[in-house]
KEPA-82307 format. One record per residue: residue in one letter; x, y, z of N, C-alpha, C, CB in turn. Coordinates in steps of 0.1 Angstrom, whole numbers, plus 5000, padded with zeros to 4 digits. Glycine has a CB too. Layout:
<atoms>
AXYZXYZXYZXYZ ...
</atoms>
This chain:
<atoms>
M183006871752181806841743180806961744181206711747 F181007051752180107171753180707291746179907201768 T181707281738182307401732181407471723183507361724 K180707401713179907471704178707541710179407371693 P178007481719176807551725177307671732176107451734 I178407661740178907781747179207891738180107741756 N179907861727180207971717179008041712181107921706 F178007951709176808011703176108101713175807891699 L176108061726175408151736176208281737175308081749 I177508271737178308391738178008491727179808361738 I178008431714177708521703176308581704177808431690 F175308501708174008551709173908661719173008431714 F174608641731174608751741175308881736175408701753 L176408861729177208981724176409061714178508941718 V175708991705174909061695173809141700174508961684 F173009081709171809131713171909221726170809031716 T173109231731173309331742174209441738173909261754 N174709441726175609551721174809681719176309501708 T175209781726174409911725174709981712174810001736 N175709941705176010001692175409931680177510011690 A174709821683174009751672172909831666173509611677 T172709821653171609891647170309841651171709881631 P169409931656168109881661167209841649167309991668 P166209751652165309711641164609831635164309611647 V164409821621163809931614162309921617164109921599 K161710041620160210041622159610061609159810161632 T158809961605158209961591156810031591158109821586 N156310061603154910121603154910271604154210061614 K156110331603156110481604155510541592157610531606 T154610641593154010711582154810831578152610751586 T155010841565155710961560154811081561156210941545 P155211191566154311311567153811351553155111431573 P152611391552152011421539152611551533150511441540 N152811551520153211671513151911761512153711641499 I152211891513151011991514151312101503150912051528 I150212121495150312231485149212321488150112171471 I149512451491148612561491148612631477148812661503 F147512621470147512681457146612801458146912581446 L147312921459146613051462146513131449147313121473 V145413181445145213251433144813401437144013191424 D145613491431145413631434144113681428146613721429 D143313751436142013821431141013721426142413921421 M141013601429140013501424138813501433140613361422 G137713551428136513551436135713421434135713671433 L134513421440133713301440133113261427132613321450 M133013361418132313341405133313331393131313441402 D134613341396135613341385136013201380136913411389 T135013111378135312971376134012901370135712901389 S134312801362133112721357132612631367133612641345 L133312611379132812531390131812621398134012481398 P130612581400129612661407129912651422128212631404 F129912761429130012771444128812821450131312851448 A128012901443126712951448125712831450126113051439 I125012841461124012731464122612791467124512651477 D121612711465120212751468119912721483119312671459 G118712741486118212731500118412591506116912771502 N118512491496118712351501120112301500117812261492 G121012401498122412361498122912301485122712271509 K122112311474122512261461123112371452121312201454 S124112331444124812421436123912481425126012351429 I124212611422123512681412124512731401122612801417 V124212701389125112751378124612881374125212651366 H125512991374125113121370125813161357125513221381 P125413271350126013301337127513311338125513431333 L128113361348129613381349130313241349130013461361 N129613141355130113001355130212951341129312911364 Q129312991333129212941319130213021310127812961313 F130713131315131713211307133113161309131713361311 Y133513131322134913081325135012931322135213111340 R136312901320136712761317137712711327137212741303 T137412631337138312581347138112431349138112661361 P138412351339138212201340139012141351138512141327 N140212181354140912121365140412151379142412171364 M139812271381139112291393137912201394138612441394 E137212181383136112091384136511941387135412081370 K137611901382138211761385138611751399139411731376 L139211861404139711861418138511851428140511981422 A137411921425136211921433135511781432135212031429 M135611721420134911591418135611481427135011551404 Q136911501430137611401438137911441452138911361431 G137311561455137611621469136311691474138711711468 T136611791482135511861489135612011486135611841505 K134412061482134312201478133612281489133512221464 F134212391494133512471504132812581497134612531514 T131512601500130712701494130612831502129312651491 N131212831514131012941523132312981529129912911534 F133313011521134713031525135013181524135712941517 Y135613231535135813381535137313411536135113441547 A137713521530139013581531138913731534139913561518 H139913801537139913941538139714001524141114001545 S139214121523138814181511139914231502137814291513 V141114241507142314271499143514181503142714421502 C144514181495145514071495146414061507146314081483 S147114161511148114151522147514101535148814281524 P146314151539145714101552145513951551144414171555 T145013901539144713761538146013681538144013741524 R147013721531148313651531148913641544149213711520 T148813751552149413751565148613661574149513901571 S147313661573146513571581146713431578145013611579 L147013401565147313261562148613211568147413251546 M149613301568150913271574150913261589151913371569 T150013341596150013351610148913281618150113491614 G147813261611146613201617145913311626147013091626 Q146113431623145513541631144613631622146513621638 N143613681627142813781620143613911618141513811628 S143213981607144014111605143814211616143514171592 A142714201623142514301634143614271645141114281640 R144114151646145114111656146514141651144913971660 H146814091639148214111634148414251628148514001623 K147414331626147414471623147914501608148414541632 V148014401600148214421585146814431580149114311578 T146214551581144814571577144614621564144214661588 N145614661557145514721543146514641534145714871543 W146314661521147314601512148614691514146914611497 I149814621513151014691515151614751503152114591521 K151814881503152414951492153914941494151915091490 S154714901483156114871485156915001489156614811472 E156515111483157415231484157115311497157215311472 E155815311501155515411512154315351520155115541506 N154115421532153015381541151715431535153215441555 N150815341531149515371526148415361536149215291513 K148615421548147515411558146315481554148015471571 T146415571544145315651539144915761549144015561535 P144115861545144015981553143615961567143016071546 F142615881570142215861584142515721589140715881585 G143415651583143915521587144715531600144715451577 P144715421608145515421621146915431618145215291629 K147615521625149015551623149915431626149415671630 D149415351635150315231640149915101633150215221654 W149215111622148914981615150214921610147915001603 N150214791608151514711606151814721591151314571610 W152314841587152814851573154014771570153015001570 N154814741579156014661577155814511575157014681589 G154514471578154214331575154914231584154514301561 L155214111578155814011586157314031588155613871579 T157813981599159313991602159813861606159514101613 K161113851608161813731612161313681626163313751613 E160813771634160313731647158913671647160313861656 N158213681636156913631636156913471636156113681624 V155913421643155613271641154813261628154713221653 T155413181619154813161606154613021602155613231595 L153712991594153412851590154712781584152312841580 P155312841574156512781568157612761579157112851557 K157812851588158812841598158612711607158912961607 I157312691611156912581619157212451611155512591624 L156812451598156912331590158412301588156212341577 Q159212401585160612391583161312321595161212531580 A160912361607161512301619161012161621161112391631 N160012121614159411991615159911901604157911991616 G160911941596161511861586161011871572161311721590 Y160111971570159611991557160512081548158212061557 R160612051535161212151526160112251522161812081513 T160312371525159312481524159612561511159212571536 I158712561502158912621489157912741486158812511478 H158412851483157612971480157712991465158013091488 V156613001458156613031443155613141441156412901435 G156013251434155113351430155013471439153713291429 K153813521440153613651447153713631462152213701444 A154613721468154713721483153913831489156213731487 H154413961487153714071492153514071507152314081485 F154614031514154514021529155114151536155213901534 G155714241528156314351534156814451524157514311544 P157114581527157514681518159014661514157314821523 Y159514741505160914741502161714771514161214841491 G162814691516163714711527163314641540163914851529 S162214581540161714511552162214371552160214521553 E162114301564162414161564161414081557162514121579 G160214121556159114051549159314051534157814101553 E160114141529160314151515160914011509161214261511 E161713941517162313821513161613701521163813821517 P160913621513160213501520161113411527159413431509 M162413401524163313311531163513361545164613301523 N163213491548163313531562162113481570163313691562 L161113431564159913391571159713241572158713451564 G160813161568160713021570160712941557159612981578 F160813001546160912931533162312891530160313011522 D162612771526163912721522164212771508164012571522 V163112791500163212831486162312941483162912711476 N162813041476162013151471162113171456162313291479 I161013151449161013171435160113281431160613031427 A160613391427159913501421159113581431158913451411 G159313571444158613641454159413761460158213551466 S158713871462159313991467158314081473160114071455 S158514211474157514301480156414331471158214431483 I156614311458155514361448154314271449156114351434 G153114341446151914271447151314241433150914351454 Q151914281422151514251409152714241400150414361404 P152514181388153714171379153814291370153614041371 G155014321366155214431356154614391342156614471355 S154714261339154114211327154114061329155014241315 Y153113991322153013851322153813781311151613811321 Y154513861303155213811291156713791293154913901279 G157213671290158613651290159413741281158913511287 K158713781269159413871260159614001266158513891248 D158814041276159014161283159914151296157614221288 G160414031298161214001310160314011322162414101311 F159013991321158114001332158214141338158313891342 G158514241330158614381335160014441335158014391349 H161014351334162414401334162714471320163314291336 I162114421309162414481296161314581292162514361286 A160114541293158914631290157814611300158414591275 G156914701300155814691310156114781322155614551315 N155614751333155814831345157114781352154514821355 K158114851350159414811355159514821370160514891349 A158714911376158714921391158114791397157915041395 R157414711389156814591395157314461387155314591393 A158614471383159214361375159314241385160614401370 V159014121380159114001388160513951388158213891381 P161113931400162513891402162713741399163013931416 G164013711396164513571397164113481386164013521409 L163513531375163213441363163913471351161613451361 E165213521352165913571341166013471329167313611345 K166113341332166313241322165113241312166513101328 Y164013301316162813301307162713431299161513281315 H163513531302163513661296163713641281164513761302 N162913721273163013731259162413601252164413751254 N161813511260161213391255159713411254161513271264 E159113331245157713331243157113241254157313281229 I157013291266156413211277155613311286157513141285 F154513261291153613331300154113311314152113291298 L153913411323154413411336153813291344154113541344 T152513261342151913151349152513021346150413151345 E152913001333153612881329155012871335153612871314 A155712981335157112981340157112951355157813121338 L156213001362156112971377155712821379155013061383 T154912771370154512631371155712541369153412601361 L156512571359157712491356158712491368158412541343 E158812611374159712621385159212551397159912771389 A157912551399157312481411157512331409155812521412 N157312281397157412141395158912091397157012101381 A159812181393161212151395161612141410162112251388 A161012241417161212241432160612121439160712371438 I159512071434158911951439159811831437157511921433 S160311821425161211711421162511711430161711721406 K163011831433164211841441163911791455164711981441 A162711831460162311781474162211631474161011851478 K161711571464161611421463163011361464160911381451 D163911421456165311371455166011381469166111451445 E165611481476166211501490165511411500166211641494 H164511341496163711251505163111331517164611141511 K162611451513161911531524160511561520162711661526 P159611561529158211601526158311751523157311581539 F157411791514157411931509156212011513157711941495 F156312141515155212231516155412331505155212301530 L154512331495154612421484153512531486154412351470 Y153912651487153012771487153112831473153512881498 M152112781464152112821450151112941449151612701441 A151713061449150913181450151013261437151513271462 H150113231428150213291415150013441415149113221406 Y150713511406150413651404149013671397151513721395 A148713581388147413581382146313551393147213471371 L145313631393144613701382144813851383143213661381 H145813901389145914041392146214111379147014071402 A145814241378146214331367147714341367145614471369 P148414361355147714401342147114281336148814461333 F146014311329145214201323145814171309143714231322 N147014121309147714071296147013941292149214061298 P146513941280145813811276146813701275145113831262 D146513581279147313461278147113411264147013361289 P148113411255147813371241147413231239149113401233 R147713151249147313001248145812981249147912921260 F145113081255143613061258142713171253143413041272 I143313281248142513401246141413381235143313521241 D141713291225140713261215139513191220141413181204 N139513131231138313071237137313161241138712981249 Y137613301241136613391246136313501236137213461259 K136713491224136513591214135013611211137213551201 D134213511212132813521209131913511221132413411199 A132413541232131713531245130813651249132613501256 G130913751241130013871244130613961254128713821247 M131913951258132514031268133514121261133213941279 N133914231268134814321262136214261263134814461270 E137214321256138514261255139214251268139414351246 R139114341277139814331290139214211298139614461298 T137914191298137314081304137613941298135714091305 Q137813941285138313821278139713791282138213851263 A140513901284141913871288141913821302142714011288 Y141013871311140913821325140613671324139913901333 A139613631316139213491315140413401310138013481305 S141213461301142413381297143413361308143113441285 L143513461317144313441329143813331338144413571337 V142413331339141813231348142113091342140213251348 E141913071329142212941323143612901324141712941308 G144513001322146012971324146312921338146813091321 M145712981348145812941362145312801364145113041371 D144212771358143612641359144512531352142212631352 K145212561341146112471335147312451344146612521321 S147812551351148812531361148512431372149212671367 L147212451377146712351387146812211382145312391391 G146312191369146412051364147812001361145612051351 D148712091357150112051354150812011367150812171347 I150612081378151212051391150711921396151012161401 I149411901395148811771399149411661392147311781398 E149511671378150011561370151411541373149811601355 H152211641376153611621379153811541392154411761380 V153011581402153011511415152711361413152111571425 K151711331405151311201402152511121395150111191393 Q153111181385154211121378155411091387154711211366 L155611171397156611141407156311031417157011271414 G155110981416154610881426154310931439155610781427 L154011061440153711131453152211161455154511251454 G151411121446150011171446149211121458149311121434 E149411001462148710941474149011011487148910791475 N150211071487150711131500150711281499152011071504 T150011341489150011491487148611541488150711521474 I148411641497147111701498147211841493146511701512 I146111891486146212021480145012101485146112011464 L145312231488144312331493144312441483144612381508 F143212451476143112561466142212671471142512491452 M142612791469141812911473142113041466141912921488 G141213131467141513271463141913351475140313331456 D142413471473142913561484141913671487144213611481 N141013701478140013811481139013801470140613951482 G138013881470136913881460137513911446135913981463 S136613891436137013901422137314051419135813861414 D138314061410138614201404138414191389140014241408 A137614101384137414101370136914231365136413981366 P137414281353136914411348135614411342138014461338 I134614381351133214381347132514501354132514251350 K131814581347131314711353130214671363130614791342 L130314741375129414731385128114811382129914781399 V126914741384125614811382124914781395124914751370 D124614891402124014871416124814781425122614811415 N126114791423127114721431127114571428126814741446 Y126614531417126714391413127514391399125314321411 G128414291398129214291386130014161385130114411385 S131314171388132214061386131913941396133614101388 S131213971406130813861416129413821415131213901430 T128613871406127213851405126913701405126613911392 P126013651413124913731420125313781433123813641422 F126613771438127013821450127313971448128213751456 K127014051459127214191458128614241461126314261468 G129114331453130514391455131514311447130814391469 K132814341450134014281444135114311453134214341430 K136314281449137614301457137514441463138814291448 G137914451476137914581483136614621488138514681474 K135514561485134214601490133814521502133114571479 H132914581510132514521523131414411522132014631532 W130814401510129814291508130514161505128914321497 D129814051504130313921503131113901489129313811504 G130813981479131513971467133014011468130914061457 G133314081479134714121482135414021491134714251488 M134613931498135113841508135013691506134513881521 R134113651498133813511495134813461484132313481491 V135413351486136413301476136213151475137913331481 P136713091463136612951462137612881471136912911447 F137212761476138112671483137812531480138012701499 I138812451476138712311474139812241480138612281458 T139612121486140712041491140511901485140712041506 S141611831483141611701478143011641479141111691463 W143011511481144311431479144511431464144211291486 V145811441460146111441446145611311440147611471443 T145911201446145511071442144711001453146710981437 P143411011454142710951465142910801465141210991463 S143110751477143310611479143010571494144710571476 Q142110481496141810441510142910351516140510351509 K143810311508144910231513146010311520145510151502 N146110441516147110531522146810561536147210661514 K147810541545147710571559147310711563148910531567 N147910811556147610951559146210981554148611041552 Q145810921543144410951539143410891548144210901525 R143710781554142810721564142710811577143210581568 K143910871580143910961592143311091589145410981596 I143411141576142911271572141911251560144111371568 P140811191563139811161552139311291546138711071557 V139211291532138611401525137511341517139711471516 G136311401517135211351510135411351495134011441513 I134711261488134811251473133611321468134911101469 N133811411459132711491453131711541464131911401443 A132311601474131611641486131411791486132211591499 T130411841492130211991494130112021508128912031486 Q130812121512130812161526130212301527132312161532 N129112321533128412451534128712521547126912431533 Q129312461557129712531569130812631566130112431580 I130912731573131912841570133312781572131612961580 G134212831564135612821566136312951562136212701556 T137512981567138113101565139613091562137913201576 V140213191557141613181554142413171567142113311546 I141813221578142513221591142613071596141713301601 D141812981591141812841595143012771589140512781591 I143612821579144612741571145812711580145112821559 F146212801588147412781597147112661606147612901606 S146012661614145712541623145512421615144512581631 T144912431603144612311595145912241591143812351583 V146812321585148112261580148912201592148912371573 C148912271603149612221615149112081619149612321627 E147712071618147211941622147511831611145711951624 L147411871599147611781588149111721589147411841574 S150011811592151411771593151811721607152311891589 A150911711616151211661630152311751636151711521630 T152111881633153111981638152412061649153512081627 E153112081661152512151672152712301670153112101685 I151612371674151712521674152412551687150212581673 P153312651686154012691699153112731710155012801696 E153512691722152712721734152612881735153312661747 Q151512921740151213061743150913141730152413131750 Y151113081718150813151706149313161703151513081694 I148813271700147413301699147013281684147013431704 T146113191681145513181668144013211668145813041662 D143513251657142013291657141213191649141913431651 G141913091643141213001634141012861640141912981621 F140412781632140112641636140612541625138512621639 S140912421629141312331619140112281611142012201626 L140312271598139212231589139212081587139412301576 K140012011594140211861591138811791592141111801601 T138011821602136711751603135811791591136011791616 Q135911921587135011961576135511911562135012121576 F136711871561137211811549136411691544138711781550 N135911621554135111501551133611531550135411401562 G133311651548131911691546131111701559131211601538 K131711681571131011681584131011831589131711591593 E130111851598130111981606131011971617128612011610 N131812081619132612091631131812171641134012161628 K131312101651130412171661131212241672129512071668 K132612231671133412291681133912431677134612211684 R133612471664134112601659133012701660134612591645 T133412831660132412941659132312971644132913071667 N131113001639130813031625130913181624129512971621 E132113231626132213381626133413421617132513431640 F133313541612134513601605134413751606134513551590 I135513811609135613961609136614011598136114011623 N136114101590136914171580137014311584136314151566 H138114351590138314481596139214571587139014471611 F138614681582139314761573139314911576138814741558 P140214961585140115101589140915191580140715111603 H140715171567141515251557140515291545142615171551 K141015381537140215421525140615331513140515571522 H139515281506139715201494138415201487140215061498 R138115101480136815091472135615101482136714961464 S135715031493134815061505135815111515134014931509 S135415211522136315281531135915271546136515431527 Y136815251555136715261569135415181574136515411573 F135615051574134414961577134914841585133614921565 T134014771591134214641596133014551593134414641612 S133214441586132214341583132314231593132214291568 F131214181598131214071608130113971605130914131622 I130613841602129713731600129513661613130213641589 D128313621616128013541628126913451625127713621641 N127213321620126213221616125413281605125313181628 D124113301607123213341596123113491594121813291598 W123913561602123713711602125113781598123213761615 K124913891592126113971589125814121591126513951574 I126714191598126614341599127814401593126514381614 I127614521588128714601583128614741590128614621567 Y129714771597129714901604130614991596130214881619 H130115111593130815211586131315321595130015271574 Y132615341597133115451605133115581597134615421610 Q131915641596131815761587132515871593130315791584 I133415931585134316041590133616171593135516061581 K132816211583132116341584130716331590132016401570 K130016221588128716201594128816101605127716151583 G127716061610127715961621127915821615126415961629 P127915721623128115581618126915531610128415481629 K127215441601126115381593126215231595126415411578 Y125015161595124915021598124214951586124115001611 E124714831583124014741574123814601582124714721561 L122714541580122414411587121714321576121514431599 Y122214201575121614111565121513971571122514101552 N120413911568120313761571120813691559118813721575 I122113651559122713601547122313451544124213601548 S121613391554121013261551119813281542120613191564 N118913371545117813401536118113491525116613461544 D119113581526119413681516120913681514118913821521 P121413581507122913571505123513671496123213431500 Y122613741488123113841479123013981484122413831466 E122613991497122614121505121814231497124014171507 T120514191495119614281488118814371498118714211479 T118614321510117714401519118414421532116414311522 N118614551535119314591547118214601559119914731546 L118414521569117514501580117814581592117314351583 A118814671591119314741603118214821610120414841599 T117314881602116214961608115114871613115715061598 D114814761606113714671609114014581621113314591597 N115314551624115614461634116714521643116114321628 P116314621651117314681660117814591671116714811666 V117114491675117514401685118714321681116414311690 K118514261669119614181663120814271660119214111650 L120614391655121714481652122514511665121214611646 N121814541675122514571688123214451693121414611699 E122614331692123314211697124614181689122314091695 M124514201676125714181667126814281670125314181653 M126414411672127414511675128114501688126714651674 V127314451698127914421711129014311710126814391722 K128614211703129514101701130814141693128813981694 L130614221683131714271675132614351683131214351663 E132114441692132914521700133814441710132114621709 I133214331715134014241724135114181716133014131730 E134814131704135814061696137014161692135214011683 L136614281688137714371684138514421696137114491677 T137914431707138614471719139614361723137614501731 Q139114241722140014121726141214111717139213991726 M141014151704142114151695143014281695141614121681 E142614371703143314501704143314571690144714481710 A142214571684142114621670142414771670140714601664 L142914821659143114961656141915021648144514991649 Y141715151650140515201644140915321635139515251654 P140015371626140315491619140515611629139115531609 E141315711625141615811635141215951629143015811638 K140616031637140216171633140816261643138716191631 N141716351638142416441646143216371657141516541653 G143716251654144516171663143716091673145416261670 T142416091672141516021681140915901674140416111687 P141015781679140415661673138915671673140815531680 L138315641661136815641660136315501663136415681645 R136115481676135615351680134115321677135815341696 L133715201679132415161676131315241684132215011678 I130315281677129115331684128015231683128715471678 I127615181694126615071694125215131695126814971706 P124315111685123015171686122115111697122215151672 Q121215191703120415141713119215061707119815261722 Q118714961715117614881710116414961709117414761719 
</atoms>
């Protein structure tokens, strides 16, 4: 009469002690967030209808250039996210892009100039050992870390990580699963599909690779890259993998081919034709931003996708400089210059579809219509993305940045230093200089080759447009800043301009 109970106990024992039995499914596991870096070439702080300049009370100021450009999708992104008003990048592209990939300042990784594909462009007094070869397979890179952590890593657009024949010429050597249109080149041969993006007409030495299906078609490069990016996102979803999209537009770089979809919006704006064409590139880029956001939403991925929007250096809009003010006005300088017009760039972050119900959004809160006035830099992106993705940075690896996660919610990160070094030991629009931001102060050191060194000192809190050089009036602060800069550059083993084979190191003025 005990047969049935005994059988039941035996069955119970066998099922729950079987080591091959399928374990219970954990339903509380959070899917890693999808991450989009939307990087715009040559987009400075003023190349947008979204105001980034602020007054002494931290409130936004609309300037004439904001009224010229049309970027409604940037405005929408800022309305649902956080806008950084004090975000810095290196003053030319390759140093910024390498810093983004490595989390290191250019003085440390040694890619201190833009990389010329064909030859070493160290310039006449540039350091002979600067890193002209760019990134290699041996480098620790952001996509490589994410790839190892289960992400599908997608590169779209401009790479410019190394010269022809180098490992960095191919983004897939650096940790990307997918490379669409990226190579050594730093600008497109043409923006027009009819030109084959440079393969048929235009600058054939800078022809964009890998977009043959669009050749001879009436399509603009910005649109073709957007279509390809969206297709890659869809494929990542089909593979059930979180994705990291590095959407690096060739726009707004020269040649300033007008985007026919938007050029008519600027005919009566009072600007010359080249500046109108530049504005059409800006608006085309903004449409791409909106199209990618909408595609992510349609795939149902919006709540679990965060976007980081930024420029790579100051503006290069073809607006004539007058007293060194022009395309970045009211900020001084432009791309390649040592003032803030060459280094300040837009930065916005937002979840594609904000929702308090999403677990990742509760872990990584982003302010709504928030403004962050504390400094952020391109060097911070590496540490930030690693924290967002819960990815550990390899032990012993040196980074120079800080995670922006706390700042995403509009809060101050009291653990970070409010510093940025833009080290440029080469000849360009501004030649042989180092700019150094430290909280409210900025110095610019000029390694003058024929004369002695030259110093500029600004209180950028009181004088954000760098109108008054205080180097003579405040020698104590100048000396303090120069001593600190020397310590930082020495710690990073920075390279210096060279004269007759001898490095021109810093000369610190006496108090």
